[in-house]
VMD Tcl script that builds the backbone (N, CA, C; Angstrom):
set m [mol new atoms 255]
animate dup $m
set s [atomselect $m all]
$s set {name element resname resid chain x y z} {
  {N N UNK 1 A 65.271 24.005 -213.863}
  {CA C UNK 1 A 65.193 24.057 -212.602}
  {C C UNK 1 A 64.371 23.065 -212.268}
  {N N UNK 2 A 64.414 22.833 -210.761}
  {CA C UNK 2 A 63.793 21.834 -210.945}
  {C C UNK 2 A 64.045 22.117 -209.382}
  {N N UNK 3 A 62.796 22.391 -208.074}
  {CA C UNK 3 A 63.126 22.255 -207.360}
  {C C UNK 3 A 62.392 21.233 -205.500}
  {N N UNK 4 A 62.377 20.326 -205.350}
  {CA C UNK 4 A 61.138 20.215 -204.287}
  {C C UNK 4 A 61.432 20.234 -203.179}
  {N N UNK 5 A 60.277 20.025 -201.893}
  {CA C UNK 5 A 60.291 19.901 -200.730}
  {C C UNK 5 A 60.609 18.899 -199.769}
  {N N UNK 6 A 61.296 18.298 -199.250}
  {CA C UNK 6 A 61.455 17.062 -198.269}
  {C C UNK 6 A 61.934 17.082 -197.358}
  {N N UNK 7 A 60.923 16.851 -196.446}
  {CA C UNK 7 A 61.606 16.252 -194.581}
  {C C UNK 7 A 62.351 15.293 -194.921}
  {N N UNK 8 A 63.409 16.138 -193.568}
  {CA C UNK 8 A 64.952 14.878 -193.214}
  {C C UNK 8 A 63.988 14.374 -192.096}
  {N N UNK 9 A 64.244 12.726 -192.541}
  {CA C UNK 9 A 64.039 11.510 -191.705}
  {C C UNK 9 A 65.462 11.321 -190.517}
  {N N UNK 10 A 66.142 11.827 -190.624}
  {CA C UNK 10 A 67.549 10.699 -190.633}
  {C C UNK 10 A 67.211 11.794 -188.679}
  {N N UNK 11 A 67.674 10.347 -187.434}
  {CA C UNK 11 A 67.221 11.017 -186.648}
  {C C UNK 11 A 68.584 11.856 -186.126}
  {N N UNK 12 A 69.143 12.114 -186.456}
  {CA C UNK 12 A 70.318 13.399 -185.715}
  {C C UNK 12 A 70.540 14.395 -186.725}
  {N N UNK 13 A 69.390 14.430 -187.828}
  {CA C UNK 13 A 68.921 15.005 -188.701}
  {C C UNK 13 A 70.793 15.922 -189.568}
  {N N UNK 14 A 70.711 16.776 -189.979}
  {CA C UNK 14 A 71.962 17.154 -190.851}
  {C C UNK 14 A 73.131 17.622 -190.336}
  {N N UNK 15 A 73.504 16.064 -189.024}
  {CA C UNK 15 A 74.673 16.808 -188.679}
  {C C UNK 15 A 76.148 16.309 -189.764}
  {N N UNK 16 A 77.528 16.367 -188.833}
  {CA C UNK 16 A 78.295 16.212 -189.508}
  {C C UNK 16 A 78.331 15.210 -190.434}
  {N N UNK 17 A 78.879 13.840 -190.326}
  {CA C UNK 17 A 78.147 12.306 -190.592}
  {C C UNK 17 A 76.944 12.715 -191.584}
  {N N UNK 18 A 76.063 13.172 -191.650}
  {CA C UNK 18 A 74.968 12.533 -192.788}
  {C C UNK 18 A 75.315 13.809 -193.838}
  {N N UNK 19 A 75.684 14.654 -193.237}
  {CA C UNK 19 A 76.362 15.932 -193.865}
  {C C UNK 19 A 77.444 15.677 -195.463}
  {N N UNK 20 A 78.948 14.678 -194.709}
  {CA C UNK 20 A 79.756 14.307 -195.262}
  {C C UNK 20 A 78.854 13.513 -196.841}
  {N N UNK 21 A 78.438 12.241 -195.907}
  {CA C UNK 21 A 77.664 11.700 -197.337}
  {C C UNK 21 A 76.749 12.261 -197.816}
  {N N UNK 22 A 76.024 13.038 -197.418}
  {CA C UNK 22 A 75.078 13.575 -198.664}
  {C C UNK 22 A 76.077 14.400 -199.529}
  {N N UNK 23 A 77.272 15.247 -199.310}
  {CA C UNK 23 A 78.752 15.502 -199.987}
  {C C UNK 23 A 78.777 14.821 -200.928}
  {N N UNK 24 A 78.710 13.813 -200.982}
  {CA C UNK 24 A 79.831 12.264 -201.557}
  {C C UNK 24 A 78.457 12.159 -202.633}
  {N N UNK 25 A 77.669 11.754 -202.376}
  {CA C UNK 25 A 76.416 11.459 -203.001}
  {C C UNK 25 A 75.798 12.254 -204.020}
  {N N UNK 26 A 75.834 13.542 -204.041}
  {CA C UNK 26 A 75.260 14.689 -204.977}
  {C C UNK 26 A 77.212 14.941 -205.521}
  {N N UNK 27 A 78.147 14.791 -204.998}
  {CA C UNK 27 A 78.882 15.061 -205.279}
  {C C UNK 27 A 79.130 14.398 -207.150}
  {N N UNK 28 A 77.993 12.811 -207.759}
  {CA C UNK 28 A 78.206 12.472 -208.426}
  {C C UNK 28 A 77.664 12.954 -209.466}
  {N N UNK 29 A 77.450 13.319 -209.373}
  {CA C UNK 29 A 75.795 15.054 -210.332}
  {C C UNK 29 A 76.819 15.831 -210.864}
  {N N UNK 30 A 76.302 16.069 -212.330}
  {CA C UNK 30 A 76.919 16.473 -212.836}
  {C C UNK 30 A 76.414 18.277 -212.676}
  {N N UNK 31 A 75.104 18.527 -212.424}
  {CA C UNK 31 A 73.491 19.803 -211.410}
  {C C UNK 31 A 74.761 20.516 -210.333}
  {N N UNK 32 A 74.649 21.871 -210.953}
  {CA C UNK 32 A 74.339 22.518 -209.209}
  {C C UNK 32 A 73.370 22.153 -208.300}
  {N N UNK 33 A 73.358 21.650 -207.011}
  {CA C UNK 33 A 72.335 21.291 -206.066}
  {C C UNK 33 A 72.361 21.705 -205.005}
  {N N UNK 34 A 71.234 23.102 -204.779}
  {CA C UNK 34 A 71.725 23.265 -203.666}
  {C C UNK 34 A 70.453 23.207 -202.357}
  {N N UNK 35 A 70.439 23.354 -200.873}
  {CA C UNK 35 A 69.662 23.196 -200.144}
  {C C UNK 35 A 69.285 24.640 -199.135}
  {N N UNK 36 A 67.796 24.616 -199.545}
  {CA C UNK 36 A 67.904 26.110 -199.203}
  {C C UNK 36 A 66.638 25.450 -197.329}
  {N N UNK 37 A 66.847 26.260 -196.546}
  {CA C UNK 37 A 65.799 26.105 -195.203}
  {C C UNK 37 A 65.851 27.844 -194.484}
  {N N UNK 38 A 64.349 27.810 -194.879}
  {CA C UNK 38 A 64.589 29.100 -194.731}
  {C C UNK 38 A 64.646 29.970 -195.788}
  {N N UNK 39 A 65.365 30.927 -195.775}
  {CA C UNK 39 A 66.046 32.338 -195.791}
  {C C UNK 39 A 67.528 31.891 -196.241}
  {N N UNK 40 A 67.539 30.152 -196.310}
  {CA C UNK 40 A 69.233 30.749 -196.450}
  {C C UNK 40 A 69.840 29.352 -197.523}
  {N N UNK 41 A 70.670 29.079 -197.714}
  {CA C UNK 41 A 69.975 28.484 -199.532}
  {C C UNK 41 A 72.478 27.946 -198.671}
  {N N UNK 42 A 72.391 26.832 -199.197}
  {CA C UNK 42 A 74.036 26.865 -199.132}
  {C C UNK 42 A 74.504 25.381 -200.613}
  {N N UNK 43 A 74.348 25.373 -201.024}
  {CA C UNK 43 A 76.068 24.096 -202.315}
  {C C UNK 43 A 75.796 23.044 -200.738}
  {N N UNK 44 A 75.247 22.327 -202.120}
  {CA C UNK 44 A 75.711 20.518 -201.331}
  {C C UNK 44 A 75.901 20.063 -201.762}
  {N N UNK 45 A 77.293 20.314 -202.470}
  {CA C UNK 45 A 78.762 19.461 -202.674}
  {C C UNK 45 A 79.770 20.291 -201.976}
  {N N UNK 46 A 78.582 21.228 -200.794}
  {CA C UNK 46 A 79.338 22.190 -199.873}
  {C C UNK 46 A 80.003 21.508 -198.437}
  {N N UNK 47 A 80.646 20.785 -198.172}
  {CA C UNK 47 A 80.053 20.428 -196.188}
  {C C UNK 47 A 79.698 21.210 -195.058}
  {N N UNK 48 A 81.404 22.576 -195.120}
  {CA C UNK 48 A 81.188 23.879 -194.211}
  {C C UNK 48 A 80.125 24.005 -194.836}
  {N N UNK 49 A 78.731 24.535 -195.725}
  {CA C UNK 49 A 77.690 24.868 -197.023}
  {C C UNK 49 A 77.251 24.025 -195.522}
  {N N UNK 50 A 76.570 22.820 -196.020}
  {CA C UNK 50 A 75.352 22.635 -195.379}
  {C C UNK 50 A 75.473 22.750 -193.829}
  {N N UNK 51 A 76.628 22.186 -193.074}
  {CA C UNK 51 A 76.178 22.391 -192.233}
  {C C UNK 51 A 76.127 23.689 -191.376}
  {N N UNK 52 A 76.355 24.486 -192.383}
  {CA C UNK 52 A 75.810 26.257 -192.134}
  {C C UNK 52 A 74.303 26.099 -191.976}
  {N N UNK 53 A 73.121 25.429 -192.687}
  {CA C UNK 53 A 71.469 26.041 -191.956}
  {C C UNK 53 A 71.412 25.164 -191.083}
  {N N UNK 54 A 72.063 23.922 -190.371}
  {CA C UNK 54 A 71.366 23.838 -189.024}
  {C C UNK 54 A 70.296 23.065 -188.948}
  {N N UNK 55 A 70.539 21.975 -190.044}
  {CA C UNK 55 A 69.094 21.166 -190.178}
  {C C UNK 55 A 68.496 20.233 -190.013}
  {N N UNK 56 A 67.816 20.172 -188.618}
  {CA C UNK 56 A 67.099 19.537 -187.369}
  {C C UNK 56 A 66.574 18.519 -187.912}
  {N N UNK 57 A 65.962 17.637 -186.889}
  {CA C UNK 57 A 65.417 15.990 -187.382}
  {C C UNK 57 A 63.619 16.922 -187.793}
  {N N UNK 58 A 63.087 16.213 -188.697}
  {CA C UNK 58 A 61.524 16.569 -189.416}
  {C C UNK 58 A 61.680 18.018 -189.928}
  {N N UNK 59 A 62.631 18.516 -190.007}
  {CA C UNK 59 A 63.150 19.894 -191.066}
  {C C UNK 59 A 62.540 19.898 -192.230}
  {N N UNK 60 A 62.423 21.086 -192.926}
  {CA C UNK 60 A 61.383 20.724 -194.471}
  {C C UNK 60 A 62.813 21.850 -195.025}
  {N N UNK 61 A 62.748 20.909 -195.439}
  {CA C UNK 61 A 63.758 22.572 -196.451}
  {C C UNK 61 A 64.149 21.749 -197.522}
  {N N UNK 62 A 63.722 22.682 -198.893}
  {CA C UNK 62 A 64.702 22.791 -200.542}
  {C C UNK 62 A 65.548 22.336 -201.296}
  {N N UNK 63 A 65.141 20.970 -201.739}
  {CA C UNK 63 A 66.454 20.524 -202.815}
  {C C UNK 63 A 65.430 21.574 -204.019}
  {N N UNK 64 A 67.037 22.175 -204.436}
  {CA C UNK 64 A 66.911 22.736 -206.125}
  {C C UNK 64 A 68.641 21.987 -206.796}
  {N N UNK 65 A 67.871 21.895 -208.086}
  {CA C UNK 65 A 69.009 20.808 -208.829}
  {C C UNK 65 A 68.436 21.751 -210.338}
  {N N UNK 66 A 69.699 21.669 -210.758}
  {CA C UNK 66 A 69.885 22.874 -211.946}
  {C C UNK 66 A 70.937 22.306 -213.192}
  {N N UNK 67 A 70.626 22.039 -214.274}
  {CA C UNK 67 A 71.922 21.606 -215.020}
  {C C UNK 67 A 71.776 19.201 -215.666}
  {N N UNK 68 A 72.036 19.476 -216.427}
  {CA C UNK 68 A 71.570 17.784 -216.951}
  {C C UNK 68 A 71.550 17.138 -216.697}
  {N N UNK 69 A 71.719 16.291 -215.552}
  {CA C UNK 69 A 70.992 15.551 -214.670}
  {C C UNK 69 A 70.207 16.010 -213.402}
  {N N UNK 70 A 69.295 17.210 -213.830}
  {CA C UNK 70 A 68.627 17.933 -212.945}
  {C C UNK 70 A 67.551 17.005 -212.171}
  {N N UNK 71 A 67.122 15.623 -213.094}
  {CA C UNK 71 A 65.712 14.983 -213.128}
  {C C UNK 71 A 66.098 14.196 -212.321}
  {N N UNK 72 A 66.869 13.247 -212.808}
  {CA C UNK 72 A 67.988 12.041 -211.579}
  {C C UNK 72 A 68.229 12.903 -210.155}
  {N N UNK 73 A 68.739 13.754 -210.174}
  {CA C UNK 73 A 69.380 14.161 -209.496}
  {C C UNK 73 A 68.533 14.259 -208.328}
  {N N UNK 74 A 67.271 14.804 -208.602}
  {CA C UNK 74 A 66.213 14.909 -207.826}
  {C C UNK 74 A 65.645 14.261 -207.225}
  {N N UNK 75 A 65.202 13.378 -207.579}
  {CA C UNK 75 A 64.747 12.348 -207.265}
  {C C UNK 75 A 65.474 11.560 -206.977}
  {N N UNK 76 A 66.312 11.234 -206.819}
  {CA C UNK 76 A 67.345 10.296 -205.891}
  {C C UNK 76 A 67.592 11.172 -204.298}
  {N N UNK 77 A 67.812 11.871 -204.644}
  {CA C UNK 77 A 68.129 13.396 -203.383}
  {C C UNK 77 A 67.100 12.454 -202.419}
  {N N UNK 78 A 65.765 13.305 -203.165}
  {CA C UNK 78 A 64.835 13.279 -202.276}
  {C C UNK 78 A 64.477 11.963 -202.114}
  {N N UNK 79 A 64.380 10.660 -202.328}
  {CA C UNK 79 A 63.889 9.298 -201.979}
  {C C UNK 79 A 65.484 8.860 -200.438}
  {N N UNK 80 A 67.120 10.142 -200.949}
  {CA C UNK 80 A 67.544 9.764 -199.736}
  {C C UNK 80 A 67.392 10.213 -198.224}
  {N N UNK 81 A 66.762 11.623 -198.959}
  {CA C UNK 81 A 65.683 12.129 -197.382}
  {C C UNK 81 A 64.676 11.881 -197.148}
  {N N UNK 82 A 64.011 11.214 -197.530}
  {CA C UNK 82 A 62.888 10.640 -197.206}
  {C C UNK 82 A 63.009 8.986 -196.112}
  {N N UNK 83 A 63.648 8.249 -197.203}
  {CA C UNK 83 A 64.775 7.290 -196.122}
  {C C UNK 83 A 65.344 7.002 -194.934}
  {N N UNK 84 A 65.533 8.581 -194.725}
  {CA C UNK 84 A 66.456 8.750 -193.418}
  {C C UNK 84 A 68.166 8.254 -193.377}
  {N N UNK 85 A 68.475 8.269 -194.812}
  {CA C UNK 85 A 69.443 8.446 -195.663}
  {C C UNK 85 A 70.226 6.781 -194.669}
}
mol reanalyze $m
mol bondsrecalc $m
mol representation Tube
mol addrep $m
């Protein structure tokens, strides 16, 4: 299991469009992927789960990956967030 903290640089935070794009991106990995904001955790492959986190711009979240391709998934998702989508 790998856990990384990242800052959301997307101007609108993790709104519905950004969340949908993220779901498409993470669905290609076989690993389980979760996002945590505070006490809440959501499956990154679930649009409703991501939207329920209410992630705004410049929020710090934790990306957790667990599975066969966890290193690749963790690295690419962290880069995705740092570039502002």
